[in-house]
C-alpha positions in Angstrom: 81.5 84.7 81.3 80.7 88.4 80.5 77.8 87.6 77.9 77.7 91.3 77.2 81.5 90.9 76.2 81.3 89.1 71.7 77.8 91.9 71.4 79.3 93.6 68.0 79.7 97.4 68.7 76.2 99.6 67.6 76.6 100.1 64.6 77.6 104.1 63.6 76.0 106.0 60.4 78.9 107.3 58.5 78.2 109.5 55.6 80.4 109.9 52.6 81.0 114.1 51.8 81.9 113.5 49.0 79.4 112.0 47.4 76.7 114.2 49.3 74.6 116.4 47.8 73.8 118.5 51.0 70.0 118.2 50.1 69.6 118.1 54.5 66.4 115.2 54.0 68.7 113.3 57.2 68.8 116.5 59.0 65.4 116.8 58.0 63.9 113.7 58.9 66.3 113.0 61.8 68.4 115.9 63.5 68.7 114.6 67.2 71.3 112.6 64.8 72.4 114.9 62.0 73.5 118.4 61.4 74.4 120.8 59.2 78.1 122.1 60.5 79.4 125.0 60.3 81.7 124.2 57.6 78.2 123.7 55.5 78.8 119.6 55.4 77.0 117.0 57.2 77.8 115.8 60.7 76.8 113.0 62.8 75.7 113.7 65.9 77.6 111.1 68.8 74.2 109.4 70.3 74.7 106.1 72.6 72.5 104.7 69.9 70.8 105.2 66.3 68.5 102.1 66.3 65.7 104.2 66.0 63.1 105.0 63.3 63.9 108.8 62.2 67.5 107.9 61.5 66.9 104.6 59.7 64.5 106.0 58.0 67.1 109.2 56.9 69.7 106.3 56.3 67.4 105.0 54.0 66.3 108.0 52.3 69.4 109.8 51.4 69.0 109.8 47.4 72.1 109.2 46.5 73.0 106.5 49.8 75.7 108.3 51.2 75.1 107.4 54.5 76.0 103.9 55.5 75.4 102.3 58.6 79.1 100.8 60.1 
């Protein structure tokens, strides 16, 4: 039996761009996980894990609650 086989996939932040007011709080708190793309929208930077303190703080401090962990 593979011990890691039944583990859930790690949570990844997902930004609701219709809700986002482009305040850049997430970018300021976790620049390694979020960035403003060339089109001027928040983008999640591909990482292996998003459970570090800064990323979770960015998710929790979004003023419009536009970021959820999925």
